[in-house]
C-alpha positions in Angstrom: 42.2 -101.6 103.4 44.3 -100.4 107.3 42.6 -102.4 110.5 43.8 -100.7 113.7 43.3 -102.5 116.7 42.5 -101.8 120.2 44.9 -103.6 121.9 48.3 -104.9 120.9 50.4 -108.2 121.6 53.0 -107.8 124.5 56.2 -106.9 122.9 59.1 -109.1 122.9 61.5 -106.2 125.0 59.0 -106.8 128.0 59.4 -104.2 130.9 61.7 -100.8 130.5 64.4 -100.1 132.9 64.3 -97.3 134.9 66.5 -94.0 134.9 68.8 -93.5 137.9 66.9 -90.1 138.5 63.5 -92.2 138.5 64.9 -94.4 141.2 66.0 -91.8 143.2 62.8 -89.7 142.7 60.9 -93.2 143.9 63.1 -93.3 147.0 63.0 -89.6 148.0 58.9 -90.0 147.6 59.0 -92.8 150.1 60.7 -90.5 153.1 58.8 -88.9 155.5 58.8 -84.9 155.9 61.2 -84.6 158.7 63.3 -87.6 157.0 63.3 -85.8 153.7 64.3 -82.2 155.6 67.1 -84.1 157.4 68.4 -85.7 153.7 68.5 -82.6 152.2 70.3 -80.9 155.5 73.2 -83.5 155.3 73.3 -83.2 151.8 74.3 -79.4 151.7 77.4 -80.6 153.8 78.2 -83.6 152.3 81.8 -83.5 150.5 82.4 -86.2 147.9 86.3 -86.2 146.9 86.8 -83.1 144.8 83.2 -81.9 144.5 82.0 -79.0 146.5 78.2 -80.0 148.5 75.0 -78.6 146.9 74.4 -75.2 148.1 72.1 -74.8 151.0 70.2 -71.9 149.4 69.3 -74.4 146.6 68.0 -77.5 148.7 66.2 -75.4 151.2 62.7 -75.4 149.8 63.6 -78.0 146.9 61.3 -80.7 146.3 61.9 -84.3 145.5 62.4 -83.9 141.4 64.3 -80.4 142.1 66.3 -82.6 144.6 67.1 -85.0 141.8 67.9 -82.9 139.3 70.4 -81.0 141.5 71.9 -84.4 142.5 72.4 -85.4 138.8 73.6 -82.0 137.7 76.5 -82.1 140.0 77.4 -85.9 140.5 76.2 -87.1 136.9 73.6 -90.1 136.6 75.5 -93.0 138.4 77.2 -90.4 141.0 74.0 -89.1 141.9 72.7 -92.8 143.2 75.9 -93.0 145.0 75.4 -90.2 147.0 71.7 -90.7 147.6 72.4 -94.2 149.3 75.8 -92.7 151.2 73.8 -89.8 152.7 70.7 -91.7 153.4 73.2 -94.2 155.6 74.8 -91.5 157.1 71.5 -89.8 158.4 70.8 -93.9 159.8 67.8 -94.4 157.2 69.2 -98.0 155.9 66.2 -99.2 154.8 65.3 -96.5 152.4 69.4 -96.7 151.8 69.3 -100.7 151.0 66.2 -100.6 149.0 68.0 -97.9 146.8 70.5 -100.2 146.4 68.6 -103.2 145.7 66.5 -101.5 143.1 69.6 -100.4 141.5 70.9 -104.0 141.2 67.7 -105.2 139.9 67.7 -102.5 137.4 71.2 -103.0 136.3 69.9 -106.6 135.6 66.8 -105.6 133.6 69.0 -103.6 131.5 71.3 -105.3 130.7 68.4 -108.5 130.0 66.7 -105.5 128.0 69.8 -104.9 126.0 70.3 -108.2 125.1 66.6 -108.7 124.2 67.1 -105.4 122.0 70.0 -106.8 120.2 68.1 -110.0 119.4 65.1 -108.2 118.4 67.2 -105.6 116.0 68.1 -108.9 114.2 64.8 -109.6 113.7 63.4 -106.6 112.4 66.8 -106.3 110.1 65.7 -109.5 108.9 62.3 -108.6 108.3 63.5 -105.1 106.8 65.6 -106.8 104.2 63.4 -109.2 103.1 60.9 -106.2 102.5 63.0 -104.0 100.6 65.2 -106.5 98.7 62.9 -106.5 95.6 61.2 -104.1 93.7 58.1 -103.6 91.4 58.6 -101.4 88.1 55.9 -99.0 86.7 54.9 -102.2 84.4 55.0 -105.2 86.7 52.6 -107.7 86.6 51.7 -109.8 89.6 54.7 -111.7 90.7 57.4 -109.7 88.7 59.8 -108.0 90.6 63.7 -107.2 90.2 66.2 -107.3 93.0 67.0 -103.9 93.9 70.6 -104.8 94.7 71.2 -105.0 91.3 69.1 -102.9 89.6 70.1 -100.0 91.9 72.7 -97.6 90.2 74.6 -94.7 91.8 73.2 -91.3 91.5 75.0 -87.8 91.4 73.7 -86.0 94.5 75.0 -82.6 95.8 75.2 -80.2 98.4 75.0 -76.6 98.7 73.0 -73.4 97.1 72.0 -73.3 93.5 73.6 -70.7 91.1 70.9 -69.3 88.3 73.7 -69.0 85.7 74.6 -72.4 85.9 71.1 -74.1 86.6 69.9 -72.0 83.2 73.0 -73.8 81.4 72.2 -76.8 82.9 68.6 -76.9 81.8 69.7 -75.6 78.1 72.6 -78.2 77.8 72.6 -81.6 76.1 74.9 -84.0 75.1 78.3 -83.5 76.2 77.6 -80.0 77.1 75.3 -81.2 79.7 77.7 -83.3 81.2 80.2 -81.1 81.4 77.9 -78.7 83.7 77.0 -81.8 85.8 80.9 -82.2 86.3 81.5 -78.6 86.9 78.8 -78.7 89.6 80.8 -81.7 91.6 83.3 -79.6 91.9 81.9 -76.3 93.4 78.6 -77.8 95.2 80.5 -80.8 97.1 78.8 -84.1 95.9 77.6 -86.5 98.4 76.6 -90.1 98.8 73.9 -91.9 100.7 77.0 -93.2 103.0 78.0 -89.3 104.1 74.5 -87.7 104.4 74.9 -87.5 108.0 78.9 -86.6 108.2 79.9 -83.4 109.8 80.9 -80.3 107.3 83.9 -78.7 107.3 82.7 -76.3 110.3 81.7 -79.5 112.2 77.8 -79.3 111.8 76.2 -82.5 112.4 72.7 -82.8 110.7 69.9 -84.8 112.3 67.5 -84.1 109.6 68.5 -84.3 105.7 66.2 -83.0 103.1 66.4 -85.3 99.5 65.2 -83.1 96.8 64.7 -83.5 93.0 62.0 -84.0 90.4 59.7 -86.3 89.5 61.3 -89.7 88.3 64.8 -88.7 89.6 65.5 -91.4 91.8 64.3 -90.4 95.3 61.9 -93.1 96.2 64.6 -95.7 95.3 67.5 -94.1 97.2 64.9 -94.4 100.2 64.3 -97.9 99.4 67.9 -98.6 98.7 68.9 -96.7 102.4 66.7 -99.5 103.9 67.8 -102.3 102.3 71.7 -101.7 103.0 70.9 -100.8 106.6 69.2 -104.1 106.9 71.8 -106.1 105.5 74.2 -104.1 107.6 76.2 -101.9 105.2 75.0 -98.3 105.9 74.6 -96.6 109.2 75.6 -99.9 111.2 77.0 -98.1 113.9 75.0 -94.7 114.1 71.7 -96.1 113.8 70.0 -99.4 115.7 66.4 -98.7 114.2 65.1 -97.2 111.0 61.5 -97.0 109.5 60.0 -96.2 106.4 57.1 -94.1 105.8 55.4 -93.6 102.6 53.5 -90.4 102.4 51.2 -91.8 99.5 50.0 -94.9 102.0 49.7 -92.4 105.0 47.1 -90.6 103.0 44.8 -93.8 103.1 44.7 -93.8 106.7 41.5 -92.2 107.9 40.3 -91.5 111.7 42.8 -90.9 114.2 45.8 -92.6 115.0 49.1 -92.1 117.0 52.8 -91.9 116.3 53.2 -95.3 117.6 50.5 -96.5 115.5 51.6 -95.2 112.4 55.2 -96.5 113.1 53.3 -100.1 113.6 51.6 -99.8 110.4 54.8 -99.0 108.5 57.1 -101.4 109.6 55.2 -104.0 111.4 56.3 -104.3 114.7 54.0 -104.2 117.9 52.8 -101.5 120.0 54.6 -102.4 122.8 57.9 -103.0 120.9 57.9 -99.7 119.3 57.2 -98.1 123.1 60.0 -99.7 124.4 62.3 -98.5 122.1 60.6 -94.6 121.2 60.6 -93.9 124.6 64.3 -94.6 125.4 66.0 -91.4 125.2 69.0 -93.6 124.5 67.4 -95.6 121.7 66.2 -92.1 120.5 69.7 -91.2 119.5 70.0 -94.3 117.4 66.5 -93.7 115.2 66.6 -92.8 112.1 62.7 -92.2 110.3 62.7 -91.8 106.3 59.4 -89.9 105.1 59.6 -90.7 101.5 57.2 -88.4 99.2 56.5 -85.6 101.4 55.0 -83.4 98.5 52.6 -86.4 97.9 50.9 -85.4 101.3 47.2 -84.2 101.1 46.9 -81.4 104.0 43.6 -81.0 104.9 44.0 -78.9 108.3 44.5 -75.1 108.1 45.2 -74.7 111.6 46.2 -76.9 114.3 43.7 -77.5 117.0 45.2 -79.5 119.5 49.2 -80.6 120.7 50.3 -83.9 120.7 53.5 -84.6 122.3 52.4 -88.2 123.4 53.6 -90.5 121.2 50.9 -92.8 122.2 48.4 -90.5 122.0 45.9 -90.8 119.2 45.3 -88.1 116.9 44.8 -86.9 113.1 47.7 -87.9 111.2 48.8 -84.6 109.8 48.9 -83.3 113.8 50.9 -86.5 114.0 53.3 -85.2 111.4 53.8 -82.3 112.0 55.2 -83.1 115.5 57.9 -85.5 113.8 58.8 -83.1 111.3 59.6 -80.4 113.9 61.0 -82.5 116.2 58.8 -82.0 119.0 58.5 -85.8 119.4 61.5 -87.8 119.5 63.6 -85.0 119.5 67.0 -86.6 119.5 65.8 -88.9 116.4 67.3 -88.1 112.6 65.1 -88.0 109.6 65.6 -88.2 105.9 62.7 -86.5 103.7 62.3 -87.1 100.1 60.3 -84.3 98.4 59.7 -82.6 95.2 61.4 -79.2 95.0 57.5 -77.4 94.9 57.1 -78.6 98.1 60.0 -77.5 100.1 58.4 -74.0 100.9 56.0 -75.9 103.0 58.4 -78.3 104.5 60.3 -75.5 105.4 57.4 -74.5 107.8 57.9 -77.6 109.9 62.0 -78.1 109.8 64.8 -75.8 110.8 68.7 -76.8 110.7 68.3 -79.2 107.8 71.1 -80.5 105.1 69.4 -80.4 102.1 70.6 -82.5 98.8 70.0 -82.2 95.4 69.5 -85.4 93.4 70.7 -84.8 89.8 70.7 -88.3 88.2 72.9 -90.2 86.3 76.5 -89.3 85.1 77.5 -90.5 81.5 79.0 -93.7 83.8 76.2 -94.1 85.5 73.7 -94.1 82.5 76.0 -96.9 80.9 75.8 -98.8 84.0 72.1 -98.6 84.1 71.4 -100.1 81.0 74.1 -103.2 81.2 72.3 -103.9 84.6 68.3 -103.7 82.9 69.7 -105.5 79.8 71.9 -107.9 81.3 73.4 -109.2 78.4 76.5 -106.8 77.3 75.8 -107.1 73.4 72.3 -106.1 74.0 73.4 -103.3 75.9 75.9 -102.3 74.0 73.7 -101.5 71.1 71.2 -99.8 73.0 73.8 -97.5 74.6 75.3 -96.5 71.0 71.7 -95.5 69.8 71.2 -93.4 73.0 74.0 -91.6 72.3 73.5 -90.8 68.8 70.7 -88.6 69.7 71.9 -85.8 72.0 68.7 -84.6 73.6 67.3 -88.2 74.2 71.3 -88.9 75.9 70.9 -85.8 78.0 67.3 -87.2 79.2 68.7 -90.3 80.0 70.1 -88.7 83.2 66.8 -89.1 84.7 66.4 -92.5 85.9 62.9 -92.8 84.5 63.8 -91.8 81.3 66.3 -94.2 81.1 63.9 -96.9 82.4 61.2 -95.9 79.5 64.0 -95.7 76.7 65.5 -99.4 77.9 61.9 -100.4 78.1 60.7 -99.5 74.8 64.0 -100.8 73.0 64.0 -104.1 75.0 60.7 -105.0 73.2 62.4 -104.5 69.9 66.0 -105.6 70.8 65.6 -109.0 69.1 64.6 -107.4 65.9 67.0 -105.8 63.3 68.6 -102.7 64.4 66.7 -100.6 62.0 63.6 -101.3 64.1 65.1 -100.1 66.6 66.0 -97.0 65.4 62.4 -96.0 64.4 62.1 -95.5 67.9 61.2 -91.7 67.6 62.0 -88.9 70.2 58.5 -87.9 70.5 57.5 -91.8 71.0 60.2 -91.6 73.9 58.6 -88.8 75.3 54.8 -89.5 75.2 55.6 -92.9 77.3 57.8 -90.3 79.9 54.9 -87.9 80.0 52.6 -91.6 80.6 54.7 -92.9 83.2 54.6 -89.2 85.0 50.6 -89.3 84.8 49.9 -92.7 85.7 52.0 -93.3 88.4 53.4 -90.3 90.0 50.2 -88.3 90.2 48.1 -91.4 90.7 45.4 -89.6 93.2 44.3 -87.1 90.6 40.7 -87.3 88.2 41.6 -87.9 84.6 39.8 -84.5 83.9 42.1 -82.6 86.4 45.2 -83.9 84.8 44.1 -82.9 81.6 43.1 -79.2 82.6 46.6 -79.2 84.3 48.4 -80.1 82.0 46.9 -77.7 79.0 47.8 -74.9 81.5 51.4 -76.3 81.8 51.8 -76.7 78.2 50.2 -73.2 77.6 53.3 -71.9 80.1 55.9 -74.1 78.4 54.6 -72.7 74.9 55.0 -69.4 76.5 58.4 -69.8 77.4 59.6 -71.4 74.3 57.9 -68.7 71.9 59.9 -65.9 74.3 62.8 -68.2 74.8 62.4 -67.9 78.7 63.0 -70.9 80.7 63.1 -69.9 84.2 59.4 -68.4 85.4 58.2 -66.3 87.8 55.2 -67.2 90.5 53.5 -64.3 88.4 53.7 -66.6 85.2 52.2 -69.6 86.8 49.4 -67.3 87.9 48.6 -65.8 84.4 48.2 -69.6 83.3 46.0 -70.5 86.6 48.5 -72.6 87.8 48.9 -73.9 91.5 51.6 -75.9 93.0 49.5 -79.0 93.3 50.8 -82.6 92.8 50.1 -82.4 88.7 52.4 -79.4 88.7 54.7 -80.4 90.9 55.2 -83.9 88.7 56.3 -81.5 86.2 58.0 -77.8 87.4 61.1 -77.3 89.9 61.4 -74.7 92.2 64.8 -73.1 92.0 65.8 -70.9 95.0 68.8 -68.3 94.1 70.3 -65.9 96.6 70.6 -61.6 94.9 72.6 -59.7 97.6 71.2 -60.3 100.9 67.6 -61.6 99.6 66.6 -65.0 98.0 64.1 -64.9 95.0 62.5 -68.3 93.5 62.1 -69.0 90.0 60.0 -72.3 88.5 61.6 -74.4 85.3 61.0 -77.8 83.8 63.1 -80.2 84.5 64.9 -79.7 81.2 64.9 -77.5 78.0 63.5 -80.4 75.8 60.4 -81.6 78.2 59.6 -78.0 78.0 59.5 -78.0 73.9 57.8 -81.5 73.8 54.9 -79.6 76.2 54.9 -76.5 74.0 54.2 -79.0 70.9 51.8 -80.6 73.0 49.6 -77.5 73.8 48.8 -77.4 70.3 47.5 -80.9 70.0 46.0 -81.2 73.1 42.5 -80.9 73.6 41.4 -79.5 77.2 37.8 -80.9 77.1 36.0 -77.9 76.4 36.2 -77.5 72.6 38.9 -75.2 72.6 40.1 -76.4 69.7 37.8 -75.7 66.6 38.8 -76.4 62.8 41.8 -76.7 61.5 44.7 -73.7 62.5 48.4 -73.6 62.0 50.4 -73.7 65.3 52.1 -70.8 66.3 55.8 -72.2 66.9 55.7 -73.0 62.9 57.0 -69.8 62.0 57.6 -68.4 58.4 55.4 -68.6 55.3 56.4 -72.4 54.8 58.6 -75.2 56.2 61.2 -74.6 53.8 61.7 -70.8 54.9 61.3 -72.1 59.1 65.1 -72.4 59.6 65.9 -68.9 59.1 65.4 -67.0 62.2 63.4 -69.6 64.2 66.3 -72.1 65.3 64.9 -71.8 69.0 61.9 -73.4 67.8 63.2 -76.5 65.6 63.0 -79.2 68.2 59.5 -78.0 69.6 58.2 -78.2 65.6 60.2 -81.9 65.5 58.0 -82.9 68.2 54.8 -81.5 67.0 55.4 -83.4 63.7 56.1 -86.7 65.9 52.1 -85.6 67.6 51.1 -86.1 64.0 51.7 -90.1 63.8 48.2 -91.2 64.9 49.2 -94.3 66.3 51.6 -93.0 68.9 49.0 -90.6 70.2 45.9 -93.0 70.2 48.4 -95.6 72.4 48.7 -92.4 74.8 45.4 -91.7 75.0 43.9 -94.9 75.6 46.4 -95.2 78.4 46.2 -92.0 80.0 42.7 -91.0 79.4 43.9 -87.7 77.9 42.7 -87.0 74.6 45.2 -85.6 72.0 43.5 -83.8 68.6 45.3 -83.8 65.2 42.9 -80.6 64.1 46.2 -79.3 63.1 47.3 -81.7 60.9 46.1 -80.5 57.7 47.2 -77.1 58.1 51.1 -78.7 59.2 51.2 -80.7 56.1 50.0 -78.1 53.9 52.5 -75.8 55.6 55.4 -78.3 54.9 53.8 -79.1 51.2 54.1 -75.4 50.6 57.4 -73.9 48.2 59.2 -77.1 48.3 62.7 -76.7 47.0 65.4 -79.0 46.4 67.4 -78.1 49.5 66.7 -79.9 52.4 68.3 -78.7 56.1 69.0 -80.7 59.3 65.7 -79.7 61.0 63.5 -80.5 58.1 64.9 -84.2 57.7 64.5 -84.6 61.4 61.1 -83.7 61.1 60.1 -85.6 58.5 61.7 -88.5 60.5 59.8 -88.0 63.6 56.0 -88.3 61.8 57.4 -91.8 60.5 54.9 -91.8 58.1 55.9 -93.0 54.7 53.2 -91.2 52.3 53.6 -87.9 53.7 57.6 -87.8 53.2 57.5 -89.3 50.2 54.9 -86.4 49.3 57.3 -84.2 50.3 60.7 -85.4 49.2 59.3 -86.9 45.9 58.7 -83.3 44.6 62.4 -82.9 44.0 64.5 -84.3 41.3 67.7 -83.2 43.0 68.2 -83.3 46.5 70.9 -81.1 48.4 71.2 -81.7 52.1 72.8 -78.8 54.3 74.3 -78.7 57.7 76.2 -75.5 59.5 79.6 -75.0 60.1 78.8 -76.1 63.7 77.0 -79.2 62.4 78.2 -82.6 64.3 75.2 -84.8 64.0 77.4 -86.9 61.3 79.8 -87.7 63.3 77.4 -89.5 65.9 75.4 -91.4 62.6 72.1 -90.0 64.2 71.2 -87.7 61.5 72.5 -90.1 58.6 70.1 -93.1 60.2 67.4 -90.1 59.7 68.0 -89.4 56.3 68.5 -93.2 55.6 64.8 -93.7 56.4 63.7 -90.7 54.3 65.6 -91.8 51.1 64.2 -95.5 51.8 60.4 -94.3 51.1 61.0 -93.0 47.9 61.3 -96.3 46.5 61.3 -96.4 43.1 61.7 -92.3 42.5 64.8 -91.7 41.5 67.2 -88.7 42.3 68.8 -86.9 39.8 71.8 -85.7 42.2 72.5 -85.8 45.9 74.7 -82.9 47.0 75.9 -82.3 50.5 77.1 -79.0 51.8 79.1 -78.5 55.1 78.6 -82.2 56.3 81.4 -84.2 56.9 80.0 -87.8 55.6 82.2 -90.1 57.9 83.0 -94.0 56.3 80.5 -95.3 58.4 77.8 -93.1 57.6 78.7 -93.9 53.8 78.3 -97.2 54.3 74.8 -96.7 56.2 73.5 -94.4 53.1 75.6 -97.0 50.3 72.1 -98.9 49.4 70.5 -96.0 48.8 73.1 -93.8 46.8 72.9 -96.1 43.8 69.1 -94.3 43.2 71.2 -91.0 42.4 73.0 -90.7 39.2 75.1 -88.1 40.9 76.6 -87.6 44.2 78.6 -84.5 45.0 
């Protein structure tokens, strides 16, 4: 509940000092017509050191305001006051001259007092902001639970500069070390930046006053905004650049009903009185040292089609959207600075308000950052090292841990099992992690949408993902989105990125998922997601299950391997049931019978890496046993480029599958085109005694 009072207590900053121009105008207003004419006449032939008099033709018909402006332009603020007093004295108007001198002295005292008060007030506000932002809640925090931001925050890779289409495609497709190399190359080419240097001048001397932090859901935009607030409040950031930093949460702004002023909006956000804010915002000197952070621009709900009024008064109450338009376009507080965070799909809307901004893309964690985050999360080095080792063994999962929310999901899932034996942790599948990732995005990054709306949009997104996976397409045009009935609303913006590329003298826009693995997961989800309209009737074999059977799948369809692996993972009833209960989104297992039949058909003794990975992903021991026990001899095939055995991941998956055979003996086990390291031999050794021959 937000309550806006009609009045406010007197601010601690008190009465504002006046500008030299105000003092001059007040003095000239008190002069009689003939005295004001005498003043202008004398001013036109008054010499002051090396400055020529103001020309007679400029002063002849000048009013008080114009005369004041001519004085300030010619002699400067303080010089204009000196000249006004001197000219008044020369023409014998001693009373106005003395009054102006007295007002000037009183104003100087008030200015010093205000500066001292503002300094004390700023200290109090910093203290309050530090207390507010030093602790943060996670998605699963219970009442009273929070973590210290300073201890948990991990630096994120940020870069300036336009995107390159080919590099972006490689980045979306890449995994493991390849993905890391692409990120490192991006640092060299696209000027990495930090929160400390966001407002620094570029090589051409351009000093931005608007910085846009752009990135997908869960990449760390809000965490970065709160870290800026905490560091400023602690005196560690922008200490000399900004006297005041205000934080506006766009999701909270959506809850405000009725009319409100800019002063009222900031008062709600930062807890300062209206009088104190007026004293800060109306002073041009203070404006230059003011920063406002607008966090989550993409979450704003715009309801006004056209502006019905213009509001340039910071104390005038009007619709909140008009206030925000004026703030973002710098029509109010023009000398202040802004940091705006947004998902990329909202950039088109944002660009209608701002210009001359510095755009910075948040890319996530580097390899070192991921390890640092895990260590900070667990605290205990032994536990953190164990989790890092497991994550590194799965290249796809390791790549997705560049996204902070995924890294948090993985750490949270593993923390629940860390005290158990290692094999318990290894049973956390990729599908279960991606389901948790999807759950977090749906429940915490698109809160305001109904379950039906989320399910409908998700089904359309999954259809787009499936089309892309089948056609080897990762960058989509707007017509692709329209074909699937997708708009650029909140749910879609959680999953899709907008990429603007240069082509000769033009730019063109393409849309993508945050990473190919996310697209592949959603493509698999397409075949099990119930759209609420009875779309899926009866058993059917998903289109991505190419080939006459699972045994022949690998030939010619390697681009579908991970999507099919996710599909097998979605056959795990416990995982999908937990997801459905948490999100309210139904997942159907109607494809299960057809997939099992497809998997069991034409079973031979040869098992390729994708086969073992898919079987492992089901975590269904009975199903795995039914498939593998049909063969008395097993042949495990890799390829000339296989590197799974080097990082133990495939070895552990095989161990799990072989354990399901229990009493069944395997006459022989042959390994082709795979390097079995001593460490892998050690992992498998308890199971190899079941085979009469190992080759």
